[in-house]
Backbone bond lengths (Angstrom), bond angles and torsions (degrees), N, CA, C in turn:
res aa  C-N    CA-C-N  psi(-1)  N-CA   C-N-CA  omega(-1)  CA-C   N-CA-C  phi
1 M - - - 1.445 - - 1.519 112.23 -
2 A 1.331 115.78 -40.26 1.456 120.08 179.58 1.531 110.96 -62.54
3 M 1.355 115.73 -39.10 1.469 118.65 178.62 1.519 110.57 -68.19
4 L 1.319 118.82 -37.10 1.448 121.86 178.47 1.535 111.10 -66.35
5 D 1.341 115.62 -41.94 1.461 119.80 177.58 1.523 110.99 -63.12
6 H 1.324 116.62 -41.97 1.450 120.24 179.56 1.547 111.35 -64.53
7 A 1.349 115.65 -39.90 1.473 118.74 177.39 1.496 111.68 -66.52
8 A 1.354 116.87 -36.24 1.466 118.65 177.67 1.509 111.14 -66.75
9 E 1.344 117.81 -38.67 1.475 120.36 177.66 1.498 110.60 -64.55
10 L 1.327 118.35 -41.29 1.467 120.95 176.64 1.514 112.10 -61.45
11 N 1.349 115.62 -41.34 1.472 119.77 178.70 1.535 110.64 -63.01
12 R 1.328 115.34 -43.38 1.490 118.31 179.95 1.526 109.85 -65.30
13 A 1.344 117.48 -39.97 1.460 120.79 179.56 1.538 110.30 -64.10
14 G 1.356 116.13 -42.18 1.461 118.28 176.15 1.491 113.81 -64.90
15 A 1.315 116.93 -38.30 1.471 120.03 176.38 1.526 111.68 -64.10
16 N 1.349 116.99 -38.67 1.443 120.19 178.22 1.546 111.96 -65.19
17 V 1.313 115.01 -41.58 1.467 119.77 178.43 1.536 110.83 -63.56
18 Q 1.340 116.16 -45.04 1.473 120.81 176.77 1.499 111.42 -61.29
19 G 1.339 116.89 -39.61 1.460 120.63 -179.64 1.524 110.74 -65.01
20 R 1.303 116.55 -41.00 1.467 120.32 -179.49 1.512 111.73 -69.43
21 L 1.329 116.23 -40.07 1.472 120.35 176.21 1.533 110.53 -63.72
22 G 1.333 114.96 -41.01 1.459 118.91 177.78 1.509 112.08 -63.03
23 T 1.357 116.51 -38.45 1.474 119.66 177.76 1.525 110.96 -67.22
24 L 1.332 118.07 -40.73 1.468 121.71 177.19 1.540 110.67 -62.44
25 L 1.334 116.57 -44.28 1.462 118.20 179.76 1.557 111.46 -64.61
26 F 1.331 115.71 -38.46 1.474 119.55 178.28 1.534 110.46 -62.79
27 L 1.347 116.06 -44.01 1.452 119.77 -179.68 1.523 110.82 -67.57
28 A 1.348 117.18 -35.87 1.458 120.75 178.92 1.515 110.28 -65.92
29 R 1.359 118.07 -39.40 1.451 120.65 178.59 1.530 111.91 -70.30
30 R 1.345 115.27 -34.70 1.452 117.97 -177.87 1.532 112.00 -78.25
31 Y 1.328 116.47 -35.09 1.473 121.98 178.74 1.511 109.65 -122.70
32 P 1.295 119.28 73.87 1.490 120.33 -175.82 1.533 113.38 -65.27
33 L 1.359 116.49 -36.15 1.459 118.71 179.38 1.516 109.57 -69.15
34 G 1.344 117.66 -39.22 1.433 120.24 177.15 1.513 112.38 -64.13
35 A 1.350 116.79 -38.09 1.444 120.95 177.01 1.526 110.87 -63.42
36 A 1.342 115.72 -40.31 1.461 120.72 178.24 1.545 110.29 -63.75
37 G 1.335 115.36 -42.15 1.486 118.91 176.97 1.491 112.21 -63.36
38 A 1.354 116.86 -40.11 1.450 119.41 178.77 1.529 112.19 -64.49
39 I 1.332 115.88 -38.78 1.487 119.52 177.39 1.515 110.93 -64.40
40 I 1.357 115.71 -40.55 1.489 118.29 -179.99 1.509 109.46 -64.19
41 V 1.355 118.24 -44.77 1.475 121.16 179.44 1.508 109.97 -63.70
42 L 1.351 117.64 -40.37 1.473 120.55 -179.88 1.537 109.67 -62.16
43 L 1.324 116.98 -42.23 1.471 120.71 -179.61 1.548 110.05 -62.72
44 F 1.319 117.98 -40.54 1.454 120.52 177.71 1.540 111.30 -65.41
45 V 1.318 115.52 -40.79 1.490 119.07 178.67 1.532 109.81 -63.97
46 L 1.311 118.72 -45.36 1.439 121.23 179.67 1.522 110.86 -65.52
47 T 1.312 117.71 -36.91 1.453 121.36 175.95 1.517 111.40 -62.28
48 A 1.332 115.80 -42.91 1.504 118.75 178.91 1.515 109.89 -66.94
49 L 1.309 118.78 -39.92 1.465 121.03 -177.08 1.532 111.94 -67.76
50 F 1.335 117.44 -38.25 1.462 122.01 -174.33 1.526 110.50 -111.09
51 A 1.303 117.02 31.61 1.464 119.82 -178.25 1.505 113.41 -60.03
52 N 1.344 116.49 -37.13 1.472 118.94 -179.19 1.514 111.83 -67.30
53 V 1.342 117.28 -27.46 1.461 121.73 179.48 1.516 111.09 -82.69
54 I 1.321 117.03 -38.72 1.452 122.55 -173.48 1.541 111.02 -76.07
55 A 1.340 115.58 -44.77 1.448 120.43 -174.30 1.531 111.20 -69.37
56 P 1.336 118.88 126.60 1.464 121.04 -178.29 1.545 111.81 -79.15
57 F 1.335 119.48 -20.63 1.452 122.05 -176.46 1.551 109.11 -129.09
58 D 1.318 112.38 162.61 1.476 119.46 171.61 1.524 107.83 -69.69
59 P 1.337 120.13 124.30 1.455 120.37 -176.32 1.502 114.54 -67.20
60 T 1.320 119.32 -16.07 1.487 122.85 -178.35 1.513 113.50 -102.67
61 S 1.346 118.42 -10.90 1.457 121.62 -178.16 1.499 110.47 -76.21
62 T 1.314 117.63 138.27 1.445 123.26 -179.32 1.515 110.44 -106.85
63 N 1.343 115.56 152.72 1.463 123.00 179.11 1.524 108.57 -145.63
64 P 1.333 118.45 98.57 1.469 120.68 -176.41 1.543 113.07 -57.31
65 K 1.315 117.60 -29.26 1.460 120.68 179.27 1.549 112.43 -67.78
66 A 1.330 115.02 -23.86 1.497 116.72 -178.24 1.556 111.37 -102.07
67 S 1.320 117.59 15.34 1.415 119.66 179.55 1.501 113.43 -57.13
68 L 1.392 116.93 124.44 1.437 124.15 177.56 1.540 112.48 58.92
69 V 1.281 116.21 31.31 1.482 120.92 175.82 1.534 108.52 -68.51
70 K 1.335 117.77 136.23 1.440 121.99 179.14 1.529 111.69 -71.97
71 P 1.326 118.16 158.56 1.458 121.18 175.27 1.522 111.20 -54.03
72 G 1.346 116.87 132.67 1.446 120.97 -178.35 1.529 110.56 -163.06
73 A 1.306 114.29 -158.34 1.470 119.38 -176.81 1.520 113.62 -70.20
74 V 1.336 118.26 -38.01 1.440 121.90 -179.21 1.536 110.42 -79.85
75 H 1.293 117.26 -53.00 1.444 124.46 176.72 1.510 108.93 -105.67
76 L 1.357 116.36 99.33 1.472 118.87 -171.53 1.506 113.63 -59.10
77 L 1.322 117.34 -38.60 1.473 121.64 -179.53 1.507 110.57 -113.89
78 G 1.327 119.02 22.58 1.425 123.57 178.52 1.536 112.71 82.08
79 A 1.322 116.93 -170.82 1.453 122.88 179.29 1.508 108.42 -136.40
80 D 1.331 115.98 155.11 1.470 119.27 -178.26 1.523 109.95 -85.72
81 F 1.361 115.74 -167.92 1.486 119.28 -173.21 1.513 111.34 -72.38
82 M 1.351 119.56 -15.32 1.463 121.60 175.47 1.512 112.37 -99.07
83 G 1.342 117.13 6.87 1.446 120.58 178.25 1.524 113.27 80.24
84 R 1.312 119.59 16.00 1.470 122.83 178.58 1.537 109.17 -84.48
85 D 1.277 115.43 135.77 1.471 121.34 -176.74 1.545 110.30 -67.25
86 M 1.309 116.14 123.80 1.459 121.29 -175.63 1.532 112.02 -67.81
87 F 1.340 116.45 -41.60 1.470 119.86 -178.95 1.546 109.79 -61.58
88 S 1.310 117.54 -43.46 1.466 120.64 -179.91 1.540 110.66 -65.08
89 R 1.351 116.68 -39.45 1.444 118.81 179.02 1.530 113.12 -69.64
90 L 1.318 116.76 -34.10 1.492 119.40 175.53 1.497 111.42 -69.03
91 V 1.308 116.92 -38.73 1.491 120.87 178.88 1.525 109.76 -64.57
92 H 1.317 117.49 -49.22 1.457 119.22 178.79 1.529 112.26 -71.05
93 G 1.336 116.99 -24.63 1.438 118.94 176.46 1.519 113.13 -67.16
94 A 1.341 115.64 -23.58 1.469 120.07 176.04 1.546 109.79 -61.59
95 R 1.333 117.03 -35.21 1.465 120.09 178.09 1.509 111.08 -62.85
96 I 1.339 116.27 -44.86 1.462 120.16 -178.43 1.515 110.38 -65.69
97 S 1.324 117.02 -46.90 1.452 119.55 -176.65 1.535 112.19 -65.07
98 L 1.328 116.03 -42.72 1.457 119.71 177.42 1.518 111.82 -67.17
99 A 1.320 116.93 -41.34 1.458 120.50 179.58 1.526 111.26 -62.05
100 V 1.339 115.94 -44.69 1.479 118.45 177.72 1.511 110.31 -69.92
101 G 1.339 118.43 -43.76 1.436 120.80 -179.27 1.518 114.63 -60.89
102 V 1.356 114.78 -50.33 1.467 119.69 178.53 1.530 111.91 -67.85
103 G 1.315 117.11 -42.63 1.475 120.26 -179.73 1.501 112.16 -63.59
104 A 1.354 117.00 -43.80 1.473 118.96 178.52 1.520 112.21 -67.08
105 T 1.338 114.70 -38.69 1.495 117.59 -179.58 1.530 110.90 -66.80
106 V 1.356 117.12 -43.99 1.459 119.51 -179.66 1.536 110.29 -64.50
107 L 1.324 117.02 -44.81 1.456 120.03 -179.92 1.524 111.70 -63.61
108 G 1.372 115.38 -43.86 1.473 119.82 179.97 1.499 110.18 -65.50
109 C 1.351 118.66 -39.82 1.487 120.63 -179.99 1.532 108.57 -67.66
110 A 1.306 120.64 -40.60 1.462 121.34 -179.67 1.531 111.52 -61.24
111 L 1.346 115.18 -45.47 1.473 118.72 179.13 1.523 110.50 -68.59
112 G 1.358 116.07 -45.18 1.449 119.03 -177.26 1.515 113.45 -65.41
113 V 1.336 118.03 -38.10 1.466 121.14 178.42 1.550 108.80 -65.46
114 S 1.316 116.62 -45.43 1.493 118.56 179.96 1.498 111.93 -60.23
115 I 1.333 116.97 -45.97 1.444 120.38 -177.45 1.522 111.32 -69.79
116 G 1.344 117.42 -42.75 1.441 120.74 -179.51 1.523 112.91 -67.08
117 L 1.324 117.18 -39.02 1.459 121.13 177.45 1.508 110.89 -65.17
118 L 1.334 115.85 -44.17 1.486 120.42 179.88 1.533 110.19 -63.82
119 S 1.330 116.47 -44.96 1.459 119.91 -176.36 1.543 111.22 -67.61
120 G 1.327 116.62 -45.35 1.468 119.08 -177.37 1.502 113.69 -71.74
121 Y 1.317 117.24 -34.57 1.455 119.34 -174.21 1.520 112.28 -81.80
122 L 1.344 116.68 -39.11 1.491 119.24 -178.14 1.520 109.67 -81.42
123 G 1.350 118.17 -39.15 1.446 120.19 -178.06 1.507 112.46 65.27
124 G 1.345 116.34 -158.33 1.455 121.17 175.34 1.535 112.65 63.16
125 W 1.339 115.18 -145.82 1.445 119.32 -175.64 1.553 112.18 -67.39
126 V 1.336 115.89 -26.46 1.469 118.76 175.98 1.509 111.00 -63.04
127 D 1.327 115.79 -47.56 1.460 121.42 177.51 1.530 110.71 -60.49
128 L 1.327 115.72 -42.69 1.465 119.50 -177.65 1.547 111.63 -62.08
129 V 1.325 117.10 -46.22 1.462 121.70 -176.97 1.530 108.52 -66.37
130 V 1.337 116.57 -47.29 1.482 120.23 -176.79 1.520 110.25 -61.53
131 Q 1.313 119.02 -42.57 1.456 121.09 -177.47 1.511 112.15 -69.34
132 R 1.299 118.27 -33.27 1.482 119.33 176.95 1.532 109.81 -68.72
133 V 1.309 118.54 -39.90 1.474 120.43 175.08 1.513 109.99 -64.65
134 T 1.315 117.08 -39.34 1.476 120.79 178.76 1.527 111.37 -64.52
135 D 1.351 116.79 -37.86 1.463 120.29 177.53 1.519 109.97 -62.38
136 V 1.293 117.32 -40.91 1.470 120.42 -179.94 1.523 110.64 -63.88
137 M 1.353 116.26 -43.58 1.441 120.79 -179.11 1.535 112.43 -68.05
138 Q 1.345 116.32 -36.17 1.447 121.05 179.71 1.510 112.11 -74.01
139 S 1.317 119.69 -16.05 1.439 122.37 -179.95 1.532 111.07 -70.25
140 L 1.346 116.37 -21.47 1.468 120.66 178.74 1.533 109.89 -98.66
141 P 1.337 116.35 136.31 1.474 118.70 177.31 1.538 110.32 -62.78
142 L 1.362 114.16 156.92 1.465 120.23 -176.83 1.523 111.56 -57.02
143 L 1.315 118.40 -47.22 1.452 121.36 -175.15 1.529 110.68 -67.78
144 V 1.354 117.44 -38.86 1.463 119.49 -179.14 1.520 110.40 -65.15
145 M 1.336 116.47 -44.09 1.440 118.38 179.28 1.507 112.96 -66.24
146 A 1.357 115.11 -36.86 1.471 120.07 177.66 1.541 109.72 -65.21
147 L 1.329 117.09 -36.99 1.463 120.79 178.13 1.532 109.71 -63.16
148 V 1.331 115.86 -44.53 1.479 118.71 179.68 1.523 110.76 -62.48
149 M 1.310 116.53 -44.30 1.489 119.07 -178.13 1.518 109.01 -67.15
150 A 1.348 119.43 -43.03 1.474 121.62 -178.14 1.505 111.25 -65.34
151 A 1.316 117.98 -39.91 1.457 120.64 177.94 1.527 112.48 -66.93
152 S 1.335 116.38 -31.13 1.449 119.26 178.81 1.542 112.17 -76.96
153 L 1.359 116.75 -37.96 1.467 120.61 -174.82 1.552 111.97 -86.04
154 G 1.341 117.04 -29.91 1.459 120.50 -178.03 1.521 109.64 98.17
155 P 1.358 115.33 158.45 1.464 118.74 -177.25 1.541 112.79 -78.34
156 S 1.297 115.86 121.19 1.459 124.36 172.18 1.538 107.29 -167.93
157 L 1.312 115.85 165.17 1.479 119.96 -179.93 1.528 111.47 -63.10
158 R 1.361 116.50 -46.83 1.456 120.01 -179.59 1.540 111.31 -64.00
159 N 1.311 116.44 -46.14 1.455 120.55 -179.06 1.510 112.34 -64.31
160 T 1.344 117.28 -34.33 1.468 120.59 177.25 1.520 110.86 -64.94
161 I 1.331 116.84 -41.23 1.479 119.79 177.62 1.505 110.63 -63.32
162 I 1.328 118.42 -43.14 1.463 120.99 177.56 1.507 112.33 -65.01
163 A 1.332 116.46 -42.52 1.458 120.80 -178.63 1.502 112.85 -63.28
164 I 1.358 117.83 -31.21 1.446 121.09 177.93 1.520 112.27 -86.12
165 A 1.336 117.50 -30.27 1.444 121.48 -177.58 1.517 112.47 -70.38
166 I 1.312 118.27 -39.24 1.475 121.06 -174.76 1.551 110.55 -62.67
167 P 1.328 120.78 -44.67 1.458 120.06 177.96 1.535 114.37 -65.17
168 L 1.336 117.04 -19.26 1.454 119.17 179.60 1.548 112.02 -79.73
169 V 1.295 116.22 -16.59 1.504 119.99 -173.62 1.516 112.76 -61.70
170 P 1.352 119.90 -45.73 1.496 119.01 -175.02 1.518 113.95 -57.75
171 N 1.342 118.82 -48.65 1.455 119.74 -179.49 1.501 112.55 -62.22
172 I 1.338 116.57 -42.28 1.490 119.61 179.64 1.505 110.86 -64.72
173 S 1.328 116.52 -43.77 1.502 119.87 -177.53 1.519 109.84 -64.98
174 R 1.358 117.53 -35.89 1.483 119.80 177.62 1.514 112.42 -63.24
175 V 1.340 115.45 -43.96 1.458 118.56 -179.80 1.537 111.01 -65.58
176 I 1.307 117.33 -44.38 1.508 119.90 179.18 1.514 110.16 -64.89
177 R 1.312 117.32 -41.68 1.466 120.17 177.82 1.524 112.23 -59.79
178 S 1.316 115.77 -42.54 1.485 119.77 178.85 1.512 110.71 -60.45
179 S 1.343 115.83 -45.28 1.466 118.40 -178.87 1.529 111.14 -67.49
180 T 1.341 114.63 -36.93 1.498 118.61 -178.67 1.499 110.85 -66.34
181 L 1.335 118.65 -39.07 1.445 122.31 -178.33 1.537 111.06 -59.18
182 S 1.308 115.75 -38.51 1.471 119.40 -179.70 1.542 111.68 -80.70
183 L 1.317 117.29 -32.81 1.451 120.42 -176.90 1.509 113.18 -75.97
184 R 1.306 118.68 -30.54 1.455 120.58 -178.05 1.511 114.50 -69.93
185 E 1.316 116.83 -14.08 1.446 122.38 175.88 1.511 114.58 -95.36
186 Q 1.325 116.66 -0.23 1.476 121.54 -176.89 1.533 110.08 -74.22
187 P 1.342 116.42 155.15 1.485 121.22 -177.10 1.530 112.68 -61.25
188 F 1.349 118.46 -32.73 1.470 117.18 -178.65 1.523 113.02 -67.32
189 V 1.338 115.86 -26.40 1.454 119.09 176.36 1.543 110.68 -71.55
190 E 1.336 114.46 -43.53 1.463 118.82 175.43 1.512 112.33 -61.29
191 A 1.344 117.41 -39.06 1.456 121.14 177.84 1.519 110.80 -64.40
192 A 1.320 118.47 -38.99 1.452 122.57 177.62 1.537 111.74 -64.34
193 R 1.294 115.33 -39.13 1.465 119.57 176.14 1.520 110.41 -65.64
194 A 1.333 115.40 -39.18 1.472 118.40 -175.62 1.501 112.55 -65.38
195 V 1.353 117.38 -29.45 1.495 119.21 -180.00 1.530 112.50 -90.23
196 G 1.369 115.31 8.80 1.457 119.65 173.71 1.480 115.73 89.30
197 M 1.318 119.91 14.50 1.478 121.87 179.42 1.509 110.19 -70.53
198 S 1.334 118.18 142.34 1.451 120.58 -178.76 1.534 110.62 -72.48
199 E 1.349 115.15 156.17 1.466 120.79 -179.56 1.531 111.37 -59.68
200 F 1.317 116.09 -41.48 1.476 119.48 -179.58 1.508 111.12 -62.61
201 R 1.320 117.87 -41.86 1.450 121.20 179.69 1.506 111.30 -68.26
202 I 1.318 116.96 -37.78 1.474 119.69 177.32 1.515 110.10 -62.62
203 A 1.337 116.66 -45.40 1.468 120.99 -176.97 1.518 111.40 -64.07
204 V 1.357 117.22 -41.12 1.470 120.70 -174.04 1.510 111.11 -82.71
205 R 1.311 119.13 -41.99 1.450 122.06 -173.12 1.538 114.37 -89.71
206 H 1.314 117.70 -23.38 1.461 119.29 -176.46 1.494 114.28 -118.84
207 V 1.294 119.30 -38.98 1.457 120.93 -179.54 1.534 112.60 -82.21
208 L 1.342 116.57 -48.10 1.446 120.94 -175.64 1.544 112.87 -59.84
209 P 1.335 119.49 -45.20 1.494 117.05 -179.33 1.568 113.49 -59.80
210 N 1.331 116.97 -27.35 1.441 119.61 -177.88 1.550 112.37 -81.47
211 T 1.293 117.23 -4.44 1.472 122.13 176.39 1.534 111.68 -97.86
212 L 1.318 117.74 0.52 1.466 119.45 -173.68 1.511 113.70 -72.18
213 A 1.339 118.52 -32.28 1.446 121.02 -178.49 1.550 112.52 -59.22
214 P 1.342 118.47 -55.04 1.469 117.22 176.35 1.535 113.90 -66.19
215 L 1.364 115.28 -26.31 1.474 118.61 178.41 1.526 110.85 -66.84
216 I 1.331 118.29 -41.70 1.449 122.65 179.05 1.534 110.02 -59.88
217 V 1.337 116.22 -46.39 1.466 120.04 -179.83 1.524 110.19 -62.80
218 L 1.316 117.46 -45.95 1.467 120.24 -178.32 1.525 111.42 -66.79
219 A 1.342 117.47 -39.54 1.452 118.90 179.01 1.519 112.97 -63.63
220 T 1.330 116.68 -37.18 1.443 120.05 177.54 1.508 111.45 -64.63
221 A 1.349 115.85 -42.33 1.470 119.71 177.17 1.523 110.98 -65.28
222 Q 1.342 117.54 -39.85 1.445 120.77 -179.52 1.528 112.39 -68.31
223 L 1.337 117.50 -25.51 1.459 120.45 -179.43 1.530 109.46 -61.74
224 G 1.339 117.99 -45.56 1.434 120.39 177.81 1.531 111.03 -63.49
225 S 1.307 120.19 -39.87 1.476 121.73 176.26 1.485 111.98 -62.35
226 A 1.367 116.16 -38.21 1.467 119.58 179.94 1.545 111.79 -66.76
227 I 1.329 116.64 -40.54 1.459 119.30 177.49 1.510 110.59 -64.21
228 L 1.320 118.60 -42.47 1.455 122.10 -179.45 1.535 109.66 -67.30
229 T 1.306 117.74 -38.77 1.482 119.95 -179.65 1.504 109.93 -68.57
230 E 1.313 118.59 -38.24 1.496 121.45 177.12 1.542 109.46 -61.06
231 A 1.306 115.90 -43.51 1.466 119.70 178.43 1.525 110.62 -61.97
232 S 1.342 116.07 -40.85 1.473 119.83 -179.66 1.534 110.82 -66.63
233 L 1.332 116.93 -42.64 1.453 119.99 178.41 1.546 111.98 -63.49
234 S 1.340 115.39 -42.69 1.486 118.97 177.50 1.509 111.46 -64.48
235 F 1.328 115.71 -37.30 1.475 119.78 178.04 1.545 110.81 -60.58
236 L 1.343 115.28 -36.67 1.454 119.27 179.85 1.509 114.54 -86.45
237 G 1.343 117.02 -0.84 1.461 122.55 -179.71 1.490 115.90 83.56
238 L 1.330 118.01 15.39 1.465 123.17 -179.04 1.518 112.60 -111.08
239 G 1.317 117.80 2.67 1.453 121.10 -177.26 1.511 112.23 -94.96
240 V 1.360 113.77 -136.71 1.451 121.43 -179.72 1.528 109.24 -71.65
241 P 1.352 119.68 123.12 1.455 120.47 -177.87 1.500 114.01 -79.55
242 E 1.307 115.00 171.90 1.472 120.39 171.76 1.502 108.94 -66.09
243 P 1.361 118.53 153.50 1.465 126.50 7.53 1.522 114.40 -90.16
244 H 1.335 118.34 9.97 1.490 119.90 -178.62 1.520 108.01 -65.58
245 P 1.330 116.96 131.27 1.474 120.15 176.56 1.510 109.99 -75.66
246 S 1.296 118.07 122.18 1.473 124.00 178.17 1.485 109.66 -126.26
247 W 1.352 115.71 137.51 1.478 120.12 -177.66 1.497 110.19 -61.14
248 G 1.317 118.76 -43.48 1.443 120.98 179.44 1.499 113.99 -63.84
249 R 1.319 117.54 -38.02 1.468 121.30 177.64 1.511 111.16 -67.72
250 M 1.339 116.81 -34.91 1.453 119.46 176.67 1.506 110.72 -61.41
251 L 1.286 118.92 -39.77 1.466 123.16 175.47 1.513 111.21 -65.28
252 S 1.335 115.71 -42.80 1.464 120.54 -177.82 1.516 110.30 -62.88
253 E 1.316 117.80 -40.66 1.462 121.24 -177.14 1.518 112.80 -72.02
254 S 1.352 117.89 -21.95 1.442 119.80 -170.97 1.496 115.98 -119.49
255 A 1.340 118.39 -18.77 1.457 120.12 -171.50 1.503 113.30 -61.37
256 A 1.335 117.30 -47.41 1.443 120.40 -173.61 1.509 113.59 -72.99
257 E 1.339 117.60 -43.26 1.486 121.69 -169.24 1.517 114.00 -95.81
258 Y 1.336 116.78 -32.26 1.476 118.87 -171.65 1.531 114.19 -117.80
259 A 1.362 117.09 14.93 1.455 118.97 -178.50 1.527 112.82 -63.47
260 R 1.344 117.36 -30.14 1.452 119.70 -179.55 1.560 111.54 -96.70
261 T 1.305 117.01 -41.15 1.458 119.77 -176.29 1.523 112.56 -77.96
262 A 1.312 118.56 -32.19 1.479 123.06 179.42 1.509 109.01 -137.81
263 P 1.316 117.98 72.89 1.508 121.40 -173.02 1.515 111.75 -65.00
264 W 1.324 119.76 -21.69 1.476 119.20 -178.60 1.544 111.34 -67.48
265 L 1.332 117.47 -20.47 1.460 119.06 176.54 1.503 112.10 -70.86
266 V 1.340 118.50 -18.33 1.448 122.53 179.10 1.513 110.93 -104.00
267 I 1.339 117.27 -38.35 1.487 122.53 -172.32 1.508 109.98 -66.07
268 F 1.320 118.62 -50.66 1.456 120.98 -172.29 1.526 113.67 -68.75
269 P 1.360 120.48 -42.89 1.492 117.38 175.82 1.531 111.37 -65.76
270 G 1.357 117.29 -36.12 1.454 118.71 177.54 1.521 111.78 -64.88
271 L 1.350 118.16 -36.86 1.439 121.29 179.58 1.549 111.48 -66.83
272 V 1.324 118.50 -43.73 1.470 118.91 -178.61 1.519 111.84 -69.54
273 I 1.345 117.05 -34.44 1.485 117.84 175.00 1.538 110.32 -63.85
274 S 1.321 115.97 -46.88 1.475 119.82 179.87 1.499 111.69 -61.93
275 L 1.346 117.48 -41.02 1.480 121.47 -178.18 1.523 109.59 -67.28
276 A 1.314 118.26 -40.61 1.461 119.38 -178.77 1.508 111.39 -65.47
277 V 1.349 116.77 -46.03 1.456 119.53 179.10 1.538 110.85 -67.01
278 F 1.309 117.52 -38.19 1.499 121.73 178.79 1.526 109.32 -63.04
279 G 1.323 118.84 -44.19 1.447 121.15 -179.51 1.523 113.24 -64.04
280 T 1.345 117.07 -42.88 1.450 119.01 179.70 1.533 111.81 -68.15
281 N 1.331 118.12 -35.06 1.449 120.75 177.10 1.494 111.93 -66.89
282 L 1.335 118.15 -41.61 1.462 120.44 177.08 1.503 112.01 -63.35
283 M 1.319 117.19 -42.57 1.454 120.48 178.76 1.530 110.52 -66.16
284 G 1.310 118.66 -39.46 1.442 121.32 178.47 1.529 112.38 -64.01
285 D 1.334 116.28 -40.80 1.480 119.04 177.97 1.522 111.69 -63.26
286 A 1.335 116.24 -39.70 1.474 120.25 178.35 1.530 111.34 -66.40
287 L 1.313 116.72 -41.37 1.459 120.22 178.06 1.540 111.79 -63.85
288 R 1.353 115.47 -37.48 1.442 119.20 177.49 1.543 109.43 -62.17
289 D 1.303 118.47 -47.99 1.467 122.60 179.25 1.540 111.28 -62.76
290 L 1.323 116.56 -34.99 1.463 120.69 -175.85 1.509 110.76 -75.78
291 L 1.345 117.85 -40.13 1.482 120.33 -172.12 1.534 112.26 -95.02
292 D 1.297 118.21 -15.65 1.478 120.92 -179.96 1.515 109.70 -102.79
293 P 1.327 119.41 109.27 1.451 121.12 -178.65 1.540 113.57 -59.80
294 R 1.336 116.92 -27.80 1.469 119.10 -178.09 1.537 110.85 -72.09
295 Q 1.347 119.35 -18.20 1.446 121.90 179.23 1.501 112.93 -91.46
296 R 1.336 118.49 -8.81 1.442 121.12 -177.20 1.519 111.57 -77.25
297 T 1.334 115.29 145.79 1.438 121.51 177.89 1.532 109.89 -111.67
């Protein structure tokens, strides 16, 4: 009997795995661009996780003999003016970009969800004050506000995450507030009040979980914006400082002086930034179509 039960469990596990693979294949066929974006994002995540294994050189070590070496067998993507291997710096730069992008998105979502839920659920003067502050913050473009925050806080990894997260809060809070306004009038909220459940518990246990679908879509879209903003701040010298390898700083160091004599110093960082943002946008569009019934065909 024990052997039969074990065999039945193995069969059920195999059926579950096959079912999940079948679901993934179906979604990949239905949303091919989203699948491509997910693959791109997965490749960047794996690159960041295994950067020490993938990179053949230390990204911060200099070699004057290899200064401005063209792409070849030793240096796959060439070397910069200090003799640092470009491939190794791009691989380790994925860690910085993903750390800043994910950190800023998570922090911005946490603040935006809290503010949007509070504003939409309480309403009244709280909603009025919060929305006027949000209007002021939304009047400034994301990059301009991030520049102001970064200049005030100073260049560092932690400050860069904070400087990018704060400008993300208004859009996220507006989306959560909109969902909360419609959800608080639903019958299940009235039923929870009728049984004596506290307002805080209703908001956290019943209203908040129903706002997660649009939040996931928005967070994915904001991830690409955060990566691009980090590259822009580093390009202007207000992002992640040396010795951390940053894609934007690589462009800043090379764009003006070496764009013609050593174009690989500009082409490869620009390509990885574009590919990372492109992948997150494709994945975000697919998630929007998948989670929003109004977008389905």
